[in-house]
DSSP file (Angstrom, degrees, kcal/mol; ACC not computed):
  #  RESIDUE AA STRUCTURE BP1 BP2  ACC     N-H-->O    O-->H-N    N-H-->O    O-->H-N    TCO  KAPPA ALPHA  PHI   PSI    X-CA   Y-CA   Z-CA
    1    1 A M              0   0    0      0, 0.0     2,-0.5     0, 0.0    63,-0.1   0.000 360.0 360.0 360.0 132.8    0.0    0.0    0.0
    2    2 A A        -     0   0    0     61,-0.1    61,-2.1     2,-0.0     2,-0.5  -0.842 360.0-173.3 -99.0 127.0    1.4    3.4   -1.0
    3    3 A V  E     -A   62   0A   0     -2,-0.5     2,-0.5    59,-0.2    59,-0.2  -0.981  10.3-154.9-122.2 128.9    0.8    6.3    1.4
    4    4 A E  E     -A   61   0A   0     57,-3.3    57,-2.3    -2,-0.5     2,-0.6  -0.888   5.0-167.8-100.2 128.9    1.7    9.9    0.7
    5    5 A I  E     +AB  60 119A   0     -2,-0.5   114,-3.1   114,-0.5     2,-0.4  -0.957  23.5 161.1-116.5 111.5    2.4   12.1    3.7
    6    6 A E  E     - B   0 118A   0     53,-2.6     2,-0.4    -2,-0.6   112,-0.2  -0.990  26.0-159.7-138.5 136.4    2.4   15.7    2.5
    7    7 A R  E     - B   0 117A   0    110,-2.3   110,-2.0    -2,-0.4     2,-0.4  -0.934  12.9-152.2-116.3 143.9    2.1   19.1    4.1
    8    8 A K  E     + B   0 116A   0     -2,-0.4   128,-2.5   108,-0.2   129,-0.8  -0.906  15.0 175.5-119.3 141.6    1.2   22.3    2.2
    9    9 A F  E     -CB 135 115A   0    106,-2.6   106,-3.1    -2,-0.4   126,-0.2  -0.976  30.1-116.1-139.7 151.1    2.1   25.9    3.0
   10   10 A L  E     - B   0 114A   0    124,-2.7   123,-3.3    -2,-0.3     2,-0.5  -0.486  32.5-121.6 -77.2 161.5    1.6   29.2    1.4
   11   11 A V  E     -C  132   0A   0    102,-1.0   121,-0.2   121,-0.2   102,-0.1  -0.929  22.1-170.4-108.3 127.2    4.7   31.1    0.3
   12   12 A K        +     0   0    0    119,-2.3     2,-0.3    -2,-0.5   120,-0.1   0.640  65.1   4.8 -98.7 -14.9    5.1   34.5    1.9
   13   13 A N  S    S-     0   0    0    118,-0.8     3,-0.4   120,-0.0    -1,-0.1  -0.941  71.7-106.4-155.6 178.9    8.1   36.0    0.0
   14   14 A D  S >  S+     0   0    0     -2,-0.3     3,-1.3     1,-0.2     4,-0.4   0.149  77.9 112.5-101.2  20.9   10.3   35.2   -3.0
   15   15 A A  G >  S+     0   0    0      1,-0.3     3,-0.6     2,-0.2     4,-0.2   0.736  70.6  66.8 -62.9 -22.2   13.5   34.3   -1.1
   16   16 A W  G >  S+     0   0    0     -3,-0.4     3,-2.1     1,-0.2     4,-0.4   0.769  79.7  79.6 -68.8 -27.3   13.2   30.7   -2.3
   17   17 A W  G X  S+     0   0    0     -3,-1.3     3,-1.5     1,-0.3    -1,-0.2   0.855  86.8  57.2 -51.8 -40.9   13.8   31.7   -5.9
   18   18 A A  G <  S+     0   0    0     -3,-0.6    -1,-0.3    -4,-0.4    -2,-0.1   0.684 106.5  50.8 -66.6 -17.1   17.6   31.8   -5.4
   19   19 A K  G <  S+     0   0    0     -3,-2.1    75,-0.6    -4,-0.2    -1,-0.3   0.368  76.5 125.0-103.7   4.1   17.6   28.2   -4.2
   20   20 A V  E <   +D   93   0A   0     -3,-1.5    73,-0.2    -4,-0.4     3,-0.1  -0.465  29.7 176.1 -66.5 127.4   15.7   26.6   -7.0
   21   21 A D  E     +     0   0A   0     71,-2.6     2,-0.3     1,-0.4    -1,-0.2   0.570  66.8  10.4-107.4 -12.2   17.7   23.8   -8.5
   22   22 A H  E     -D   92   0A   0     70,-0.9    70,-3.1     2,-0.0     2,-0.4  -0.942  58.0-167.9-164.2 141.8   15.1   22.5  -11.1
   23   23 A S  E     -D   91   0A   0     -2,-0.3     2,-0.4    68,-0.2    68,-0.2  -0.994   6.7-174.4-134.4 142.1   11.7   23.6  -12.5
   24   24 A T  E     -D   90   0A   0     66,-2.0    66,-3.1    -2,-0.4     2,-0.3  -0.999  24.3-126.1-138.9 134.3    9.3   21.7  -14.6
   25   25 A R  E     -D   89   0A   0     -2,-0.4    20,-1.8    64,-0.2     2,-0.4  -0.607  30.4-162.4 -75.8 137.4    6.0   22.7  -16.4
   26   26 A I  E     -DE  88  44A   0     62,-3.5    62,-2.3    -2,-0.3     2,-0.4  -0.982  15.6-175.7-127.0 133.7    3.1   20.5  -15.4
   27   27 A R  E     +DE  87  43A   0     16,-2.2    16,-2.9    -2,-0.4     2,-0.4  -0.999  18.8 168.8-122.4 128.5   -0.3   20.1  -17.1
   28   28 A Q  E     +DE  86  42A   0     58,-2.2    58,-2.8    -2,-0.4     2,-0.3  -0.999  12.9 177.2-144.6 148.1   -2.8   17.9  -15.3
   29   29 A G  E     - E   0  41A   0     12,-2.0    12,-2.6    -2,-0.4     2,-0.5  -0.886  26.8-115.4-139.1 170.0   -6.4   17.0  -15.6
   30   30 A Y  E     - E   0  40A   0     52,-0.3    10,-0.2    -2,-0.3    -2,-0.0  -0.931  16.1-174.8-118.8 130.2   -8.8   14.7  -13.8
   31   31 A L  E    S+     0   0A   0      8,-2.8     9,-0.2    -2,-0.5    -1,-0.1   0.814  95.2  13.5 -82.9 -36.0  -10.6   11.7  -15.2
   32   32 A A  E    S+ E   0  39A   0      7,-1.2     7,-1.1     1,-0.1    -1,-0.2  -0.730  70.2 168.8-142.4  86.8  -12.6   11.1  -11.9
   33   33 A P        +     0   0    0      0, 0.0     2,-0.3     0, 0.0     5,-0.1   0.510  60.0  49.3 -83.8  -2.9  -12.3   14.1   -9.6
   34   34 A V  S    S+     0   0    0      5,-0.0     3,-0.5     3,-0.0     2,-0.3  -0.775  78.5  48.0-130.4 173.7  -15.0   13.1   -7.1
   35   35 A G  S    S-     0   0    0     -2,-0.3     3,-0.0     1,-0.2    -3,-0.0  -0.732 112.0 -28.0  99.7-147.9  -16.0   10.2   -5.0
   36   36 A T  S    S+     0   0    0     -2,-0.3    19,-2.5    18,-0.1    20,-0.3   0.581 129.3  16.9 -83.9 -10.1  -13.7    8.1   -2.8
   37   37 A S  E     - F   0  54A   0     -3,-0.5     2,-0.4    17,-0.3    17,-0.2  -0.976  67.2-129.9-152.3 164.1  -10.7    8.8   -5.0
   38   38 A S  E     - F   0  53A   0     15,-2.5    15,-2.2    -2,-0.3     2,-0.5  -0.952  13.6-153.5-116.8 143.5   -9.4   11.1   -7.7
   39   39 A V  E     -EF  32  52A   0     -7,-1.1    -8,-2.8    -2,-0.4    -7,-1.2  -0.968  20.5-173.9-118.5 116.3   -7.8    9.9  -10.9
   40   40 A R  E     -EF  30  51A   0     11,-3.1    11,-2.7    -2,-0.5     2,-0.5  -0.861  19.8-155.8-117.5 142.9   -5.3   12.3  -12.4
   41   41 A V  E     -EF  29  50A   0    -12,-2.6   -12,-2.0    -2,-0.4     2,-0.4  -0.971  23.5-176.0-111.5 130.9   -3.4   12.4  -15.7
   42   42 A R  E     -EF  28  49A   0      7,-2.5     7,-2.1    -2,-0.5     2,-0.5  -0.990  22.7-162.4-135.1 135.5   -0.2   14.5  -15.5
   43   43 A I  E     -EF  27  48A   0    -16,-2.9   -16,-2.2    -2,-0.4     2,-0.5  -0.979  14.1-178.8-109.6 123.1    2.4   15.6  -18.0
   44   44 A E  E >   -EF  26  47A   0      3,-2.7     3,-1.8    -2,-0.5     2,-0.5  -0.909  62.9 -54.9-125.4 100.5    5.5   16.8  -16.2
   45   45 A G  T 3  S-     0   0    0    -20,-1.8   -18,-0.0    -2,-0.5   -21,-0.0  -0.565 121.7 -19.6  66.7-120.2    8.2   17.9  -18.7
   46   46 A E  T 3  S+     0   0    0     -2,-0.5     2,-0.3    -3,-0.1    -1,-0.3   0.239 124.6  84.4-103.0  11.1    8.7   14.9  -21.0
   47   47 A K  E <   -F   44   0A   0     -3,-1.8    -3,-2.7    22,-0.1     2,-0.3  -0.807  56.1-166.6-113.0 155.0    7.2   12.3  -18.6
   48   48 A A  E     +F   43   0A   0     20,-0.4    20,-1.9    -2,-0.3     2,-0.3  -0.983   9.0 170.6-139.1 151.2    3.6   11.3  -18.0
   49   49 A N  E     -FG  42  67A   0     -7,-2.1    -7,-2.5    -2,-0.3     2,-0.4  -0.982  28.4-130.5-152.2 163.6    1.8    9.4  -15.4
   50   50 A I  E     -FG  41  66A   0     16,-2.7    16,-2.6    -2,-0.3     2,-0.4  -0.956  29.1-166.3-115.6 140.4   -1.6    8.4  -14.1
   51   51 A N  E     -FG  40  65A   0    -11,-2.7   -11,-3.1    -2,-0.4     2,-0.5  -0.985  13.2-164.3-135.6 134.4   -2.2    8.8  -10.4
   52   52 A I  E     +FG  39  64A   0     12,-3.0    12,-2.6    -2,-0.4     2,-0.4  -0.985  16.1 177.7-119.9 125.6   -5.0    7.6   -8.1
   53   53 A K  E     -FG  38  63A   0    -15,-2.2   -15,-2.5    -2,-0.5    10,-0.2  -0.959  34.1-109.1-127.1 145.0   -5.4    9.2   -4.7
   54   54 A S  E     -F   37   0A   0      8,-2.2   -17,-0.3    -2,-0.4   -18,-0.1  -0.422  31.3-124.9 -65.7 149.7   -7.8    8.7   -1.9
   55   55 A A  S    S+     0   0    0    -19,-2.5   -18,-0.2    -2,-0.1    -1,-0.1   0.502  71.2 119.0 -81.1  -3.6  -10.2   11.6   -1.6
   56   56 A S        -     0   0    0    -20,-0.3     2,-1.2     1,-0.1    -2,-0.0  -0.425  61.3-140.2 -64.4 134.4   -9.5   12.3    2.1
   57   57 A L        +     0   0    0     -2,-0.1     2,-0.3    81,-0.1    -1,-0.1  -0.662  60.6 107.7 -98.9  79.5   -8.1   15.8    2.5
   58   58 A S  S    S-     0   0    0     -2,-1.2   -52,-0.1     2,-0.1    80,-0.0  -0.838  85.4 -94.9-140.6 177.2   -5.5   15.2    5.1
   59   59 A I  S    S+     0   0    0     -2,-0.3   -53,-2.6     1,-0.1     2,-0.5   0.710 111.5  56.7 -75.0 -16.4   -1.8   15.0    5.2
   60   60 A S  E     +A    5   0A   0    -55,-0.2     2,-0.3   -57,-0.0   -55,-0.2  -0.967  67.8 155.2-116.3 125.0   -1.8   11.2    4.8
   61   61 A R  E     -A    4   0A   0    -57,-2.3   -57,-3.3    -2,-0.5     2,-0.2  -0.989  46.8-103.3-143.3 151.2   -3.6    9.7    1.8
   62   62 A L  E     -A    3   0A   0     -2,-0.3    -8,-2.2   -59,-0.2     2,-0.3  -0.555  45.4-178.0 -68.5 139.1   -3.4    6.5   -0.2
   63   63 A E  E     -G   53   0A   0    -61,-2.1     2,-0.4    -2,-0.2   -10,-0.2  -0.987  17.2-178.6-146.8 133.6   -1.6    7.2   -3.5
   64   64 A Y  E     -G   52   0A   0    -12,-2.6   -12,-3.0    -2,-0.3     2,-0.4  -1.000   9.6-177.9-130.6 131.4   -0.7    5.1   -6.5
   65   65 A E  E     -G   51   0A   0     -2,-0.4   -14,-0.2   -14,-0.2    -2,-0.0  -0.996   2.8-179.8-137.4 134.7    1.2    6.4   -9.5
   66   66 A Y  E     -G   50   0A   0    -16,-2.6   -16,-2.7    -2,-0.4     2,-0.1  -0.996  28.8-116.7-136.5 136.2    2.2    4.7  -12.7
   67   67 A P  E     -G   49   0A   0      0, 0.0   -18,-0.3     0, 0.0   -20,-0.0  -0.439  34.0-176.7 -68.5 144.1    4.1    6.0  -15.8
   68   68 A I        -     0   0    0    -20,-1.9   -20,-0.4    -2,-0.1     5,-0.0  -0.933  38.2 -79.2-134.3 160.4    2.2    6.1  -19.1
   69   69 A P     >  -     0   0    0      0, 0.0     4,-2.2     0, 0.0     3,-0.2  -0.339  37.5-128.1 -60.7 139.4    3.2    7.0  -22.6
   70   70 A L  H  > S+     0   0    0      1,-0.2     4,-2.5     2,-0.2     5,-0.2   0.887 108.7  53.6 -56.1 -43.0    3.4   10.7  -23.2
   71   71 A Q  H  > S+     0   0    0      1,-0.2     4,-2.1     2,-0.2    -1,-0.2   0.886 107.8  50.5 -62.7 -38.7    1.2   10.5  -26.3
   72   72 A D  H  > S+     0   0    0     -3,-0.2     4,-2.7     2,-0.2    -1,-0.2   0.922 110.3  50.2 -63.9 -43.2   -1.5    8.7  -24.3
   73   73 A A  H  X S+     0   0    0     -4,-2.2     4,-2.7     1,-0.2     5,-0.2   0.914 109.7  50.3 -62.2 -42.9   -1.4   11.3  -21.6
   74   74 A Q  H  X S+     0   0    0     -4,-2.5     4,-2.3     1,-0.2    -1,-0.2   0.914 112.2  47.6 -61.4 -42.3   -1.7   14.1  -24.1
   75   75 A E  H  X S+     0   0    0     -4,-2.1     4,-2.6     2,-0.2     5,-0.4   0.909 111.9  49.4 -65.7 -42.2   -4.7   12.4  -25.7
   76   76 A M  H  X>S+     0   0    0     -4,-2.7     4,-2.7     2,-0.2     5,-1.8   0.921 112.8  47.4 -63.0 -43.6   -6.4   11.8  -22.4
   77   77 A L  H  <5S+     0   0    0     -4,-2.7    -1,-0.2     3,-0.2    -2,-0.2   0.901 117.3  43.4 -63.8 -40.0   -5.9   15.4  -21.3
   78   78 A D  H  <5S+     0   0    0     -4,-2.3    -2,-0.2    -5,-0.2    -1,-0.2   0.848 131.3  19.0 -73.3 -34.6   -7.2   16.7  -24.7
   79   79 A K  H  <5S+     0   0    0     -4,-2.6    -3,-0.2    -5,-0.2    -2,-0.2   0.682 130.9  31.0-115.1 -21.8  -10.1   14.3  -25.0
   80   80 A L  T  <5S+     0   0    0     -4,-2.7    -3,-0.2    -5,-0.4    -4,-0.1   0.691  99.4  74.7-114.6 -24.0  -11.1   12.8  -21.6
   81   81 A C  S   <S-     0   0    0     -5,-1.8   -50,-0.1    -4,-0.1    -1,-0.1  -0.824  77.6-131.6 -97.4 120.9  -10.2   15.4  -19.0
   82   82 A P        -     0   0    0      0, 0.0   -52,-0.3     0, 0.0    -2,-0.1  -0.242  37.2 -73.5 -67.5 156.8  -12.6   18.3  -18.8
   83   83 A E  S    S+     0   0    0    -54,-0.1     2,-0.1     2,-0.1   -54,-0.0  -0.590  99.4  58.7 -82.9 154.3  -11.5   21.9  -18.7
   84   84 A P  S    S-     0   0    0      0, 0.0     2,-0.3     0, 0.0    23,-0.0   0.637  70.6-179.3 -76.2 163.5  -10.2   23.7  -16.8
   85   85 A Q        -     0   0    0     -2,-0.1     2,-0.4   -56,-0.1   -56,-0.2  -0.752  34.5 -91.2-119.2 169.8   -7.1   21.9  -16.1
   86   86 A I  E     -D   28   0A   0    -58,-2.8   -58,-2.2    -2,-0.3     2,-0.4  -0.710  38.5-177.4 -85.7 130.0   -4.2   22.6  -13.8
   87   87 A D  E     +D   27   0A   0     -2,-0.4    19,-2.5    19,-0.4     2,-0.3  -0.987  23.5 136.6-127.7 118.4   -1.3   24.5  -15.4
   88   88 A K  E     -DH  26 105A   0    -62,-2.3   -62,-3.5    -2,-0.4     2,-0.5  -0.978  48.7-124.6-154.8 163.1    1.7   25.1  -13.1
   89   89 A I  E     -DH  25 104A   0     15,-2.2    15,-2.8    -2,-0.3     2,-0.6  -0.980  24.6-147.9-112.3 129.8    5.5   25.2  -12.8
   90   90 A R  E     -DH  24 103A   0    -66,-3.1   -66,-2.0    -2,-0.5     2,-0.4  -0.876  12.0-164.0 -99.9 119.6    6.9   23.0  -10.1
   91   91 A H  E     -DH  23 102A   0     11,-2.9    11,-3.2    -2,-0.6     2,-0.5  -0.872   8.7-145.5-103.2 133.0   10.1   24.5   -8.6
   92   92 A R  E     +DH  22 101A   0    -70,-3.1   -71,-2.6    -2,-0.4   -70,-0.9  -0.870  18.9 179.1-104.2 130.5   12.3   22.2   -6.5
   93   93 A V  E     -DH  20 100A   0      7,-2.7     7,-3.4    -2,-0.5     2,-0.5  -0.990  19.9-144.9-133.3 122.5   14.2   23.7   -3.6
   94   94 A K  E     + H   0  99A   0    -75,-0.6     2,-0.4    -2,-0.4     5,-0.2  -0.752  25.7 170.7 -84.9 129.6   16.4   21.7   -1.2
   95   95 A Y  E >   - H   0  98A   0      3,-2.7     3,-1.8    -2,-0.5    32,-0.2  -0.949  59.1 -38.6-142.7 120.1   16.2   23.1    2.3
   96   96 A G  T 3  S-     0   0    0     -2,-0.4    30,-0.0     1,-0.2    32,-0.0  -0.471 122.7 -26.4  63.4-132.5   17.8   21.3    5.3
   97   97 A D  T 3  S+     0   0    0     -2,-0.2     2,-0.3    -3,-0.1    -1,-0.2   0.274 124.3  78.2 -95.1  10.3   17.3   17.6    4.8
   98   98 A H  E <  S-H   95   0A   0     -3,-1.8    -3,-2.7    29,-0.1     2,-0.5  -0.820  70.8-129.3-124.1 158.8   14.2   17.9    2.7
   99   99 A L  E     -H   94   0A   0     -2,-0.3    19,-0.6    19,-0.2     2,-0.4  -0.925  24.0-158.1-103.8 125.1   13.1   18.7   -0.8
  100  100 A W  E     -HI  93 117A   0     -7,-3.4    -7,-2.7    -2,-0.5     2,-0.5  -0.823   3.1-154.1-100.2 142.3   10.4   21.3   -1.1
  101  101 A E  E     -HI  92 116A   0     15,-2.5    15,-2.7    -2,-0.4     2,-0.6  -0.976   8.2-164.3-116.0 119.9    8.2   21.6   -4.2
  102  102 A I  E     -HI  91 115A   0    -11,-3.2   -11,-2.9    -2,-0.5     2,-0.6  -0.913   7.1-152.9-109.0 116.4    6.8   25.0   -4.9
  103  103 A D  E     -HI  90 114A   0     11,-3.1    11,-1.9    -2,-0.6     2,-0.7  -0.794   5.5-164.8 -94.5 121.9    3.9   25.1   -7.3
  104  104 A E  E     -HI  89 113A   0    -15,-2.8   -15,-2.2    -2,-0.6     9,-0.2  -0.927  19.9-149.6-104.6 111.0    3.5   28.4   -9.2
  105  105 A F  E     -H   88   0A   0      7,-2.3     6,-0.9    -2,-0.7   -17,-0.2  -0.471  15.4-173.3 -89.8 153.8    0.0   28.3  -10.8
  106  106 A F    >   +     0   0    0    -19,-2.5     3,-1.7     4,-0.2   -19,-0.4  -0.673  50.8  29.6-128.7-176.7   -1.2   29.9  -14.0
  107  107 A G  G >  S-     0   0    0      1,-0.3     3,-1.7    -2,-0.2   -21,-0.1  -0.394 130.4  -3.8  65.1-134.7   -4.6   30.3  -15.8
  108  108 A D  G 3  S+     0   0    0      1,-0.3    45,-2.2    -2,-0.1    -1,-0.3   0.619 142.1  49.9 -67.0 -12.6   -7.5   30.5  -13.4
  109  109 A N  G X  S+     0   0    0     -3,-1.7     3,-1.8    43,-0.2    -4,-0.3   0.164  78.9 145.6-110.6  16.4   -5.2   29.9  -10.4
  110  110 A A  T <   +     0   0    0     -3,-1.7    -4,-0.2     1,-0.2     3,-0.1  -0.244  62.7  31.8 -57.5 139.5   -2.6   32.5  -11.4
  111  111 A G  T 3  S+     0   0    0     -6,-0.9     2,-0.5     1,-0.3    -1,-0.2   0.214  88.4 121.2  97.2 -13.9   -0.9   34.2   -8.4
  112  112 A L    <   -     0   0    0     -3,-1.8    -7,-2.3    -7,-0.1     2,-0.4  -0.722  37.1-177.7 -88.1 129.2   -1.2   31.1   -6.2
  113  113 A L  E     + I   0 104A   0     -2,-0.5  -102,-1.0    -9,-0.2     2,-0.4  -0.993   3.4 179.6-125.4 121.6    2.1   29.8   -4.8
  114  114 A V  E     -BI  10 103A   0    -11,-1.9   -11,-3.1    -2,-0.4     2,-0.4  -0.988  14.1-153.7-127.0 128.5    2.0   26.6   -2.6
  115  115 A A  E     -BI   9 102A   0   -106,-3.1  -106,-2.6    -2,-0.4     2,-0.4  -0.859  15.6-169.7-100.3 133.4    5.0   24.9   -1.1
  116  116 A E  E     -BI   8 101A   0    -15,-2.7   -15,-2.5    -2,-0.4     2,-0.4  -0.937   9.7-169.0-124.3 146.4    4.7   21.2   -0.4
  117  117 A I  E     -BI   7 100A   0   -110,-2.0  -110,-2.3    -2,-0.4     2,-0.4  -0.999  13.8-144.8-132.7 131.7    7.0   18.8    1.5
  118  118 A E  E     -B    6   0A   0    -19,-0.6     2,-0.3    -2,-0.4  -112,-0.2  -0.818  21.9-169.3 -96.3 136.2    6.7   15.0    1.5
  119  119 A L  E     -B    5   0A   0   -114,-3.1  -114,-0.5    -2,-0.4     3,-0.1  -0.789  30.5-137.8-121.5 161.7    7.5   13.3    4.8
  120  120 A S  S    S+     0   0    0     -2,-0.3     2,-0.3     1,-0.2    -1,-0.1   0.644  94.2  24.1 -92.4 -16.6    8.0    9.7    5.8
  121  121 A R  S >  S-     0   0    0   -116,-0.1     3,-1.4     1,-0.1    -1,-0.2  -0.987  76.6-123.4-143.0 150.4    5.9   10.1    9.0
  122  122 A E  T 3  S+     0   0    0     -2,-0.3    -1,-0.1     1,-0.3    -2,-0.0   0.842 115.2  44.7 -61.9 -32.6    3.2   12.5   10.0
  123  123 A D  T 3  S+     0   0    0     -3,-0.0    -1,-0.3     2,-0.0     2,-0.1   0.238  82.7 136.5 -97.5  14.6    5.2   13.7   13.0
  124  124 A E    <   -     0   0    0     -3,-1.4     2,-0.2     1,-0.1    -5,-0.0  -0.380  52.3-128.2 -63.7 134.7    8.5   14.0   11.2
  125  125 A L        +     0   0    0     -2,-0.1     2,-0.3    -6,-0.0    -1,-0.1  -0.561  31.6 174.5 -82.6 148.2   10.4   17.2   12.0
  126  126 A F        -     0   0    0     -2,-0.2     2,-0.2    -7,-0.0   -30,-0.1  -0.988  36.0 -99.3-150.7 154.0   11.7   19.5    9.3
  127  127 A E        -     0   0    0     -2,-0.3   -29,-0.1   -32,-0.2   -32,-0.0  -0.536  34.4-134.4 -74.6 139.5   13.4   22.9    9.1
  128  128 A I        -     0   0    0     -2,-0.2    -1,-0.1     4,-0.0   -32,-0.0  -0.854  17.9-138.1-100.0 113.0   11.0   25.7    8.4
  129  129 A P    >   -     0   0    0      0, 0.0     3,-1.5     0, 0.0  -113,-0.0  -0.282  17.9-119.9 -66.0 154.2   12.4   28.1    5.7
  130  130 A D  T 3  S+     0   0    0      1,-0.3  -115,-0.1  -115,-0.0    -2,-0.0   0.654 112.3  59.9 -70.1 -14.0   12.0   31.9    6.2
  131  131 A W  T 3  S+     0   0    0   -119,-0.1  -119,-2.3  -117,-0.1  -118,-0.8   0.441  81.8 108.8 -91.2  -0.3   10.0   32.1    3.0
  132  132 A L  E <   -C   11   0A   0     -3,-1.5  -121,-0.2  -121,-0.2     3,-0.1  -0.621  48.3-171.7 -83.6 132.9    7.3   29.7    4.3
  133  133 A G  E     -     0   0A   0   -123,-3.3    -1,-0.1    -2,-0.3  -122,-0.1   0.051  43.3 -29.6 -99.2-149.0    3.9   31.1    5.2
  134  134 A I  E     -     0   0A   0   -125,-0.1  -124,-2.7     1,-0.1     2,-0.3  -0.294  65.6-107.2 -71.4 151.0    0.9   29.6    6.9
  135  135 A E  E     +C    9   0A   0   -126,-0.2  -126,-0.3     1,-0.1    -1,-0.1  -0.607  34.2 174.9 -78.8 136.3    0.1   25.9    6.7
  136  136 A V    >   +     0   0    0   -128,-2.5     3,-1.9    -2,-0.3     6,-0.3   0.068  38.7 122.1-126.5  20.9   -2.9   25.0    4.5
  137  137 A S  T 3  S+     0   0    0   -129,-0.8    -1,-0.1     1,-0.3  -128,-0.1   0.822  81.7  41.5 -56.1 -33.7   -2.7   21.2    4.6
  138  138 A N  T 3  S+     0   0    0   -130,-0.1    -1,-0.3    -3,-0.1   -81,-0.1   0.264  90.6  98.3-101.5  12.3   -6.2   20.9    6.0
  139  139 A D    X   -     0   0    0     -3,-1.9     3,-1.9     1,-0.1     4,-0.2  -0.882  61.3-155.8-101.0 109.1   -7.8   23.6    3.8
  140  140 A P  G >  S+     0   0    0      0, 0.0     3,-1.5     0, 0.0     6,-0.3   0.710  84.6  75.1 -60.0 -21.1   -9.5   21.8    0.9
  141  141 A R  G 3  S+     0   0    0      1,-0.3     9,-0.1     5,-0.1    11,-0.1   0.806  91.6  56.3 -60.2 -27.9   -9.3   24.9   -1.4
  142  142 A Y  G <  S+     0   0    0     -3,-1.9     2,-0.4    -6,-0.3    -1,-0.3   0.420  80.3 104.0 -90.3   1.6   -5.6   24.2   -1.9
  143  143 A Y  S X> S-     0   0    0     -3,-1.5     4,-1.8    -4,-0.2     3,-1.6  -0.699  75.1-130.1 -84.4 135.2   -5.9   20.7   -3.3
  144  144 A N  H 3> S+     0   0    0     -2,-0.4     4,-0.9     1,-0.3    -1,-0.1   0.855 106.9  59.7 -53.0 -40.0   -5.4   20.5   -7.0
  145  145 A V  H 3> S+     0   0    0      1,-0.2     4,-0.6     2,-0.2    -1,-0.3   0.826 111.0  42.0 -60.4 -30.5   -8.5   18.5   -7.5
  146  146 A N  H <> S+     0   0    0     -3,-1.6     4,-2.6    -6,-0.3    -1,-0.2   0.741 101.3  68.6 -87.4 -25.6  -10.5   21.4   -5.9
  147  147 A L  H  < S+     0   0    0     -4,-1.8    -2,-0.2     1,-0.2    -1,-0.2   0.704  94.9  60.1 -66.4 -17.6   -8.6   24.2   -7.8
  148  148 A I  H  < S+     0   0    0     -4,-0.9    -1,-0.2    -3,-0.1    -2,-0.2   0.936 115.8  28.9 -73.3 -47.6  -10.3   22.9  -11.0
  149  149 A S  H  < S+     0   0    0     -4,-0.6    -2,-0.2     1,-0.2    -1,-0.1   0.738 135.2  31.1 -87.3 -22.8  -13.9   23.5   -9.8
  150  150 A H  S  < S-     0   0    0     -4,-2.6    -1,-0.2    -9,-0.1    -2,-0.1  -0.613  86.1-164.8-133.4  73.6  -13.1   26.4   -7.4
  151  151 A P    >   -     0   0    0      0, 0.0     3,-2.0     0, 0.0     4,-0.2  -0.156  31.3-111.4 -66.5 155.9  -10.1   28.3   -8.9
  152  152 A Y  G >  S+     0   0    0      1,-0.3     3,-1.8     2,-0.2   -43,-0.2   0.796 112.3  67.2 -52.8 -36.6   -8.1   30.8   -7.0
  153  153 A K  G 3  S+     0   0    0    -45,-2.2    -1,-0.3     1,-0.3   -44,-0.1   0.718  99.5  52.5 -63.0 -19.3   -9.3   33.7   -9.1
  154  154 A N  G <         0   0    0     -3,-2.0    -1,-0.3   -46,-0.2    -2,-0.2   0.365 360.0 360.0 -97.9   4.3  -12.8   33.2   -7.6
  155  155 A W    <         0   0    0     -3,-1.8    -1,-0.2    -4,-0.2    -2,-0.1   0.508 360.0 360.0 -74.0 360.0  -11.9   33.3   -3.9
């Protein structure tokens, strides 16, 4: 069983930019965004995958992810995933012993910056960067599956 333990935070300033070691454009859509799970198709750079996550909005969720051919992912996004879709750049920043992923959103979610950290335990300690804002892990508005139906521009 695969479990993802992830915490989400807003970003309060741009001090993180200087520490970015890699950035990738991401396009993702949902085949099944509601119910007990979400089924997502994502193109990240030149790679593609299909991802199934439990619908619980907590820091620990079941998650299964499998690579798929890039052409299949493009076709699924174009023909099977309704608009709007998620358009973002994921910036990777190493801080302390952890890797942070900072998502810079575009389109209907432009202006939103969310930093995520994956942990091996819910109570795992991590260093808090000075650019980190308030935690939003338990706020459903910040989950990608919800940003499709309730985009940031409408808050």
